[in-house]
Biopython code that builds the backbone (N, CA, C, O; Angstrom):
import numpy as np
from Bio.PDB.StructureBuilder import StructureBuilder

atoms = [
    (1, "MET", "N", (12.701, 1.688, -19.064)),
    (1, "MET", "CA", (11.176, 1.956, -19.098)),
    (1, "MET", "C", (10.102, 2.725, -20.230)),
    (1, "MET", "O", (10.427, 3.383, -21.218)),
    (2, "ALA", "N", (8.789, 2.422, -19.759)),
    (2, "ALA", "CA", (7.914, 2.237, -20.087)),
    (2, "ALA", "C", (6.690, 3.813, -20.190)),
    (2, "ALA", "O", (6.730, 4.725, -19.364)),
    (3, "THR", "N", (5.773, 3.769, -21.312)),
    (3, "THR", "CA", (4.784, 4.800, -20.566)),
    (3, "THR", "C", (3.371, 4.211, -19.962)),
    (3, "THR", "O", (3.563, 3.016, -19.740)),
    (4, "LEU", "N", (2.178, 4.540, -19.647)),
    (4, "LEU", "CA", (1.209, 4.379, -19.100)),
    (4, "LEU", "C", (0.061, 5.342, -19.590)),
    (4, "LEU", "O", (0.066, 6.549, -19.346)),
    (5, "THR", "N", (-1.325, 4.434, -20.596)),
    (5, "THR", "CA", (-1.577, 5.141, -20.930)),
    (5, "THR", "C", (-3.020, 4.902, -20.066)),
    (5, "THR", "O", (-3.473, 3.762, -19.967)),
    (6, "LEU", "N", (-3.766, 6.165, -19.394)),
    (6, "LEU", "CA", (-4.963, 5.973, -19.427)),
    (6, "LEU", "C", (-6.551, 6.604, -20.295)),
    (6, "LEU", "O", (-6.712, 7.606, -20.993)),
    (7, "SER", "N", (-7.246, 5.830, -19.992)),
    (7, "SER", "CA", (-8.503, 6.206, -20.934)),
    (7, "SER", "C", (-9.488, 6.629, -19.847)),
    (7, "SER", "O", (-9.804, 5.716, -19.083)),
    (8, "LEU", "N", (-9.702, 7.094, -19.757)),
    (8, "LEU", "CA", (-10.807, 8.076, -19.509)),
    (8, "LEU", "C", (-12.308, 8.195, -19.672)),
    (8, "LEU", "O", (-12.561, 9.333, -20.068)),
    (9, "SER", "N", (-13.888, 7.143, -19.456)),
    (9, "SER", "CA", (-15.240, 7.556, -20.147)),
    (9, "SER", "C", (-15.342, 8.297, -19.570)),
    (9, "SER", "O", (-14.877, 8.321, -18.431)),
    (10, "ASN", "N", (-16.029, 9.276, -20.125)),
    (10, "ASN", "CA", (-16.670, 10.312, -20.220)),
    (10, "ASN", "C", (-15.997, 11.244, -19.518)),
    (10, "ASN", "O", (-16.086, 11.345, -18.294)),
    (11, "ALA", "N", (-14.960, 12.314, -20.583)),
    (11, "ALA", "CA", (-13.894, 12.220, -20.018)),
    (11, "ALA", "C", (-14.201, 13.982, -20.406)),
    (11, "ALA", "O", (-14.270, 14.266, -21.602)),
    (12, "THR", "N", (-14.371, 15.071, -19.397)),
    (12, "THR", "CA", (-13.990, 16.033, -19.442)),
    (12, "THR", "C", (-13.417, 17.348, -19.097)),
    (12, "THR", "O", (-13.390, 17.883, -17.989)),
    (13, "ALA", "N", (-12.771, 17.969, -20.703)),
    (13, "ALA", "CA", (-12.147, 18.812, -20.913)),
    (13, "ALA", "C", (-11.766, 20.297, -19.394)),
    (13, "ALA", "O", (-12.370, 21.354, -19.213)),
    (14, "PHE", "N", (-10.886, 19.861, -18.818)),
    (14, "PHE", "CA", (-11.220, 20.869, -17.899)),
    (14, "PHE", "C", (-10.151, 21.789, -18.385)),
    (14, "PHE", "O", (-9.342, 21.560, -19.285)),
    (15, "ASN", "N", (-10.324, 23.381, -17.307)),
    (15, "ASN", "CA", (-9.367, 24.510, -18.033)),
    (15, "ASN", "C", (-8.843, 24.282, -17.459)),
    (15, "ASN", "O", (-7.856, 24.044, -18.155)),
    (16, "GLY", "N", (-8.369, 23.957, -15.823)),
    (16, "GLY", "CA", (-7.107, 24.087, -15.509)),
    (16, "GLY", "C", (-6.198, 22.328, -16.535)),
    (16, "GLY", "O", (-5.053, 22.595, -16.899)),
    (17, "GLY", "N", (-6.470, 21.455, -16.752)),
    (17, "GLY", "CA", (-5.995, 20.271, -16.622)),
    (17, "GLY", "C", (-6.009, 19.311, -16.019)),
    (17, "GLY", "O", (-7.170, 19.433, -15.630)),
    (18, "TYR", "N", (-5.422, 17.652, -15.220)),
    (18, "TYR", "CA", (-5.416, 17.091, -14.584)),
    (18, "TYR", "C", (-4.394, 17.512, -14.207)),
    (18, "TYR", "O", (-3.654, 18.470, -14.431)),
    (19, "ARG", "N", (-4.470, 16.115, -13.198)),
    (19, "ARG", "CA", (-3.383, 15.987, -12.534)),
    (19, "ARG", "C", (-3.017, 14.849, -11.709)),
    (19, "ARG", "O", (-3.734, 14.827, -10.708)),
    (20, "VAL", "N", (-2.168, 13.884, -11.739)),
    (20, "VAL", "CA", (-2.662, 12.304, -11.959)),
    (20, "VAL", "C", (-1.655, 11.587, -11.251)),
    (20, "VAL", "O", (-0.583, 11.307, -11.786)),
    (21, "LYS", "N", (-2.000, 11.201, -9.806)),
    (21, "LYS", "CA", (-0.475, 11.337, -8.349)),
    (21, "LYS", "C", (-0.783, 9.259, -8.567)),
    (21, "LYS", "O", (-1.681, 8.443, -8.357)),
    (22, "TYR", "N", (0.106, 9.278, -8.904)),
    (22, "TYR", "CA", (0.815, 7.319, -8.563)),
    (22, "TYR", "C", (1.658, 7.029, -8.277)),
    (22, "TYR", "O", (2.637, 7.703, -8.599)),
    (23, "ARG", "N", (1.794, 6.046, -7.626)),
    (23, "ARG", "CA", (3.206, 5.302, -7.437)),
    (23, "ARG", "C", (3.373, 4.096, -7.371)),
    (23, "ARG", "O", (2.254, 3.586, -7.311)),
    (24, "LYS", "N", (4.284, 3.201, -7.344)),
    (24, "LYS", "CA", (4.806, 2.262, -7.435)),
    (24, "LYS", "C", (3.872, 1.163, -6.001)),
    (24, "LYS", "O", (4.246, 0.904, -4.857)),
    (25, "VAL", "N", (2.678, 0.788, -6.704)),
    (25, "VAL", "CA", (2.649, -0.731, -5.828)),
    (25, "VAL", "C", (4.025, -0.659, -4.661)),
    (25, "VAL", "O", (5.204, -0.533, -4.993)),
    (26, "GLY", "N", (3.360, -0.807, -2.851)),
    (26, "GLY", "CA", (4.587, -0.924, -2.268)),
    (26, "GLY", "C", (5.137, 0.207, -1.861)),
    (26, "GLY", "O", (5.490, 0.151, -0.683)),
    (27, "THR", "N", (5.390, 1.448, -2.516)),
    (27, "THR", "CA", (6.357, 2.491, -1.940)),
    (27, "THR", "C", (5.139, 3.531, -1.203)),
    (27, "THR", "O", (3.917, 3.447, -1.327)),
    (28, "VAL", "N", (6.013, 4.610, -0.334)),
    (28, "VAL", "CA", (5.366, 5.249, 0.607)),
    (28, "VAL", "C", (4.733, 6.792, -0.812)),
    (28, "VAL", "O", (3.623, 7.227, -1.118)),
    (29, "SER", "N", (5.635, 6.998, -1.100)),
    (29, "SER", "CA", (5.366, 8.101, -2.082)),
    (29, "SER", "C", (5.008, 8.257, -3.622)),
    (29, "SER", "O", (5.403, 7.615, -4.595)),
    (30, "TYR", "N", (4.114, 9.344, -3.516)),
    (30, "TYR", "CA", (3.779, 9.791, -4.562)),
    (30, "TYR", "C", (4.212, 10.449, -5.743)),
    (30, "TYR", "O", (4.829, 11.477, -5.463)),
    (31, "THR", "N", (4.110, 10.225, -7.012)),
    (31, "THR", "CA", (4.421, 10.946, -8.057)),
    (31, "THR", "C", (3.051, 12.016, -8.252)),
    (31, "THR", "O", (1.908, 11.558, -8.269)),
    (32, "TYR", "N", (3.317, 13.401, -8.385)),
    (32, "TYR", "CA", (2.239, 14.123, -9.663)),
    (32, "TYR", "C", (2.769, 14.406, -11.143)),
    (32, "TYR", "O", (3.990, 14.423, -11.302)),
    (33, "LEU", "N", (2.047, 14.599, -12.086)),
    (33, "LEU", "CA", (2.125, 14.526, -13.067)),
    (33, "LEU", "C", (0.826, 15.730, -13.165)),
    (33, "LEU", "O", (-0.164, 15.750, -12.433)),
    (34, "ALA", "N", (1.127, 16.652, -14.220)),
    (34, "ALA", "CA", (0.382, 18.505, -14.807)),
    (34, "ALA", "C", (0.155, 17.825, -15.587)),
    (34, "ALA", "O", (1.174, 17.134, -15.560)),
    (35, "THR", "N", (-0.704, 17.253, -16.680)),
    (35, "THR", "CA", (-0.917, 16.949, -17.850)),
    (35, "THR", "C", (-2.144, 17.592, -18.417)),
    (35, "THR", "O", (-2.945, 18.179, -17.690)),
    (36, "GLU", "N", (-2.322, 17.468, -19.933)),
    (36, "GLU", "CA", (-3.984, 17.599, -20.735)),
    (36, "GLU", "C", (-3.966, 16.521, -21.352)),
    (36, "GLU", "O", (-3.174, 15.899, -22.060)),
    (37, "LEU", "N", (-5.140, 16.386, -20.900)),
    (37, "LEU", "CA", (-6.236, 15.070, -21.746)),
    (37, "LEU", "C", (-6.311, 14.966, -23.426)),
    (37, "LEU", "O", (-7.103, 15.621, -24.104)),
    (38, "VAL", "N", (-5.481, 14.159, -23.876)),
    (38, "VAL", "CA", (-5.805, 13.937, -25.096)),
    (38, "VAL", "C", (-6.439, 12.759, -26.003)),
    (38, "VAL", "O", (-6.095, 11.596, -26.212)),
    (39, "GLY", "N", (-7.601, 13.628, -26.489)),
    (39, "GLY", "CA", (-8.873, 12.986, -27.041)),
    (39, "GLY", "C", (-9.470, 12.237, -25.222)),
    (39, "GLY", "O", (-9.732, 12.765, -24.142)),
    (40, "SER", "N", (-9.463, 11.378, -25.530)),
    (40, "SER", "CA", (-10.024, 10.325, -23.886)),
    (40, "SER", "C", (-8.881, 9.744, -22.927)),
    (40, "SER", "O", (-8.972, 8.818, -22.122)),
    (41, "THR", "N", (-7.766, 10.559, -23.243)),
    (41, "THR", "CA", (-6.286, 9.466, -22.715)),
    (41, "THR", "C", (-5.694, 10.906, -22.193)),
    (41, "THR", "O", (-5.823, 12.096, -22.478)),
    (42, "ILE", "N", (-4.910, 10.029, -21.189)),
    (42, "ILE", "CA", (-3.487, 11.254, -20.537)),
    (42, "ILE", "C", (-2.974, 9.605, -20.911)),
    (42, "ILE", "O", (-3.500, 8.534, -21.213)),
    (43, "VAL", "N", (-1.608, 10.163, -20.678)),
    (43, "VAL", "CA", (0.068, 9.870, -20.584)),
    (43, "VAL", "C", (0.453, 9.483, -19.592)),
    (43, "VAL", "O", (0.383, 10.483, -18.878)),
    (44, "VAL", "N", (0.768, 8.829, -19.102)),
    (44, "VAL", "CA", (2.126, 8.990, -18.149)),
    (44, "VAL", "C", (3.674, 7.948, -18.265)),
    (44, "VAL", "O", (4.034, 6.781, -18.416)),
    (45, "PRO", "N", (4.193, 9.308, -18.074)),
    (45, "PRO", "CA", (5.692, 9.107, -18.548)),
    (45, "PRO", "C", (6.515, 8.104, -17.616)),
    (45, "PRO", "O", (6.141, 7.936, -16.456)),
    (46, "ASN", "N", (7.802, 7.338, -18.193)),
    (46, "ASN", "CA", (9.172, 7.212, -17.670)),
    (46, "ASN", "C", (8.281, 6.047, -16.127)),
    (46, "ASN", "O", (8.337, 6.421, -14.955)),
    (47, "VAL", "N", (7.612, 4.799, -16.532)),
    (47, "VAL", "CA", (6.825, 4.162, -15.814)),
    (47, "VAL", "C", (7.539, 2.776, -15.360)),
    (47, "VAL", "O", (8.550, 3.410, -15.659)),
    (48, "GLU", "N", (7.824, 1.998, -15.096)),
    (48, "GLU", "CA", (8.947, 1.282, -15.441)),
    (48, "GLU", "C", (7.904, -0.003, -15.650)),
    (48, "GLU", "O", (7.099, -0.314, -14.771)),
    (49, "SER", "N", (8.020, -0.749, -16.985)),
    (49, "SER", "CA", (6.954, -1.751, -17.700)),
    (49, "SER", "C", (6.998, -3.337, -16.917)),
    (49, "SER", "O", (7.819, -4.166, -16.526)),
    (50, "GLY", "N", (5.949, -3.180, -16.970)),
    (50, "GLY", "CA", (5.254, -4.426, -15.926)),
    (50, "GLY", "C", (5.163, -4.365, -15.151)),
    (50, "GLY", "O", (4.791, -5.482, -14.793)),
    (51, "ALA", "N", (5.245, -3.560, -14.082)),
    (51, "ALA", "CA", (5.089, -3.048, -12.754)),
    (51, "ALA", "C", (3.571, -2.686, -12.271)),
    (51, "ALA", "O", (2.840, -2.183, -13.124)),
    (52, "ARG", "N", (3.127, -2.873, -11.162)),
    (52, "ARG", "CA", (1.491, -2.309, -10.677)),
    (52, "ARG", "C", (2.203, -0.681, -10.273)),
    (52, "ARG", "O", (3.331, -0.296, -9.963)),
    (53, "TYR", "N", (1.000, -0.090, -10.453)),
    (53, "TYR", "CA", (1.015, 0.840, -10.698)),
    (53, "TYR", "C", (-0.219, 1.346, -9.751)),
    (53, "TYR", "O", (-1.077, 0.471, -9.868)),
    (54, "GLU", "N", (-0.741, 2.454, -8.786)),
    (54, "GLU", "CA", (-1.947, 2.429, -8.154)),
    (54, "GLU", "C", (-2.236, 4.114, -7.846)),
    (54, "GLU", "O", (-1.949, 4.278, -6.661)),
    (55, "GLY", "N", (-2.520, 4.932, -8.221)),
    (55, "GLY", "CA", (-3.035, 6.095, -7.883)),
    (55, "GLY", "C", (-4.635, 6.942, -8.274)),
    (55, "GLY", "O", (-5.796, 6.542, -8.186)),
    (56, "THR", "N", (-4.183, 7.953, -8.620)),
    (56, "THR", "CA", (-5.859, 8.914, -8.888)),
    (56, "THR", "C", (-5.534, 9.779, -9.855)),
    (56, "THR", "O", (-4.435, 10.159, -10.261)),
    (57, "ILE", "N", (-6.830, 10.092, -10.230)),
    (57, "ILE", "CA", (-6.708, 11.183, -11.247)),
    (57, "ILE", "C", (-7.372, 12.328, -10.780)),
    (57, "ILE", "O", (-8.203, 12.077, -9.907)),
    (58, "GLU", "N", (-7.226, 13.856, -11.186)),
    (58, "GLU", "CA", (-7.692, 14.752, -10.638)),
    (58, "GLU", "C", (-8.285, 15.619, -12.046)),
    (58, "GLU", "O", (-7.705, 15.545, -13.129)),
    (59, "GLY", "N", (-9.213, 16.233, -11.882)),
    (59, "GLY", "CA", (-9.524, 17.909, -13.399)),
    (59, "GLY", "C", (-9.410, 18.776, -12.404)),
    (59, "GLY", "O", (-9.643, 18.684, -11.198)),
    (60, "VAL", "N", (-8.958, 19.767, -13.184)),
    (60, "VAL", "CA", (-7.916, 21.122, -12.330)),
    (60, "VAL", "C", (-9.169, 22.067, -13.094)),
    (60, "VAL", "O", (-9.292, 21.902, -14.308)),
    (61, "CYS", "N", (-10.369, 23.341, -12.198)),
    (61, "CYS", "CA", (-10.693, 23.932, -12.586)),
    (61, "CYS", "C", (-10.342, 25.103, -12.453)),
    (61, "CYS", "O", (-10.681, 25.565, -11.364)),
    (62, "ASN", "N", (-9.542, 26.119, -13.416)),
    (62, "ASN", "CA", (-9.056, 27.294, -13.348)),
    (62, "ASN", "C", (-9.579, 28.258, -12.671)),
    (62, "ASN", "O", (-8.954, 28.881, -11.812)),
    (63, "THR", "N", (-11.669, 28.643, -13.225)),
    (63, "THR", "CA", (-12.589, 29.708, -12.545)),
    (63, "THR", "C", (-11.861, 30.141, -11.023)),
    (63, "THR", "O", (-11.301, 31.175, -10.658)),
    (64, "ASN", "N", (-12.173, 28.729, -10.271)),
    (64, "ASN", "CA", (-12.188, 28.445, -9.106)),
    (64, "ASN", "C", (-11.624, 27.979, -8.513)),
    (64, "ASN", "O", (-11.945, 27.933, -7.326)),
    (65, "GLY", "N", (-10.211, 27.223, -9.053)),
    (65, "GLY", "CA", (-9.712, 26.222, -8.409)),
    (65, "GLY", "C", (-10.129, 25.314, -7.412)),
    (65, "GLY", "O", (-9.694, 25.089, -6.282)),
    (66, "THR", "N", (-11.209, 24.767, -8.167)),
    (66, "THR", "CA", (-11.350, 23.706, -7.306)),
    (66, "THR", "C", (-11.277, 22.179, -8.324)),
    (66, "THR", "O", (-11.317, 22.070, -9.550)),
    (67, "PHE", "N", (-11.150, 21.063, -7.191)),
    (67, "PHE", "CA", (-10.544, 19.646, -7.923)),
    (67, "PHE", "C", (-10.862, 19.127, -7.354)),
    (67, "PHE", "O", (-10.972, 19.451, -6.172)),
    (68, "SER", "N", (-11.278, 17.785, -7.904)),
    (68, "SER", "CA", (-11.412, 16.096, -6.679)),
    (68, "SER", "C", (-10.924, 15.107, -7.185)),
    (68, "SER", "O", (-11.077, 14.690, -8.333)),
    (69, "TYR", "N", (-10.219, 14.623, -6.217)),
    (69, "TYR", "CA", (-9.314, 13.098, -6.515)),
    (69, "TYR", "C", (-11.010, 11.937, -7.275)),
    (69, "TYR", "O", (-12.174, 11.823, -6.892)),
    (70, "THR", "N", (-10.198, 11.330, -8.450)),
    (70, "THR", "CA", (-11.145, 9.719, -8.561)),
    (70, "THR", "C", (-10.801, 8.894, -7.084)),
    (70, "THR", "O", (-10.099, 9.184, -6.116)),
    (71, "ASN", "N", (-11.658, 7.729, -7.423)),
    (71, "ASN", "CA", (-11.455, 6.503, -6.378)),
    (71, "ASN", "C", (-10.191, 6.049, -6.246)),
    (71, "ASN", "O", (-9.961, 6.136, -7.452)),
    (72, "PRO", "N", (-9.421, 5.738, -5.913)),
    (72, "PRO", "CA", (-7.588, 5.151, -6.445)),
    (72, "PRO", "C", (-7.706, 3.624, -6.865)),
    (72, "PRO", "O", (-8.148, 2.558, -6.435)),
    (73, "GLN", "N", (-7.391, 3.879, -7.389)),
    (73, "GLN", "CA", (-7.767, 3.168, -8.675)),
    (73, "GLN", "C", (-6.455, 2.095, -9.360)),
    (73, "GLN", "O", (-5.976, 2.476, -10.428)),
    (74, "PRO", "N", (-5.962, 0.927, -8.809)),
    (74, "PRO", "CA", (-4.784, 0.495, -10.038)),
    (74, "PRO", "C", (-4.672, 0.234, -11.374)),
    (74, "PRO", "O", (-5.645, 0.019, -12.097)),
    (75, "PHE", "N", (-3.108, 0.245, -11.876)),
    (75, "PHE", "CA", (-3.046, 0.489, -13.104)),
    (75, "PHE", "C", (-1.719, -0.287, -13.070)),
    (75, "PHE", "O", (-0.847, -0.294, -12.201)),
    (76, "ILE", "N", (-1.796, -0.971, -14.299)),
    (76, "ILE", "CA", (-0.960, -1.797, -14.563)),
    (76, "ILE", "C", (0.168, -1.761, -15.615)),
    (76, "ILE", "O", (-0.486, -1.354, -16.574)),
    (77, "THR", "N", (1.409, -1.912, -16.071)),
    (77, "THR", "CA", (2.537, -1.439, -17.415)),
    (77, "THR", "C", (2.194, -2.471, -17.524)),
    (77, "THR", "O", (1.987, -3.372, -16.711)),
    (78, "ALA", "N", (2.096, -2.381, -18.781)),
    (78, "ALA", "CA", (3.101, -3.642, -19.665)),
    (78, "ALA", "C", (4.073, -3.852, -20.182)),
    (78, "ALA", "O", (4.291, -4.967, -20.656)),
]
sb = StructureBuilder()
sb.init_structure("model")
sb.init_model(0)
sb.init_chain("A")
sb.init_seg("    ")
for serial, (resi, resn, name, xyz) in enumerate(atoms, 1):
    if name == "N":
        sb.init_residue(resn, " ", resi, " ")
    sb.init_atom(name, np.array(xyz, "f"), 0.0, 1.0, " ", f" {name:<3s}", serial, name[0])
structure = sb.get_structure()
């Protein structure tokens, strides 16, 4: 297993953290990960080395419960 590090440009620290919705390309079900921003990166653990993933990232605001997903992006593990 490997980890996937997602770098965010213009990252904002949301008070509710972030949620990553991702799946291996060609599969149906998404995995959801609640996480915090570390610097300008998010680390997704336990992904298959060399596999292609796709997913979105959302920032969560605890004050009003709102969030929005980014457009789907491909991720490729090393």
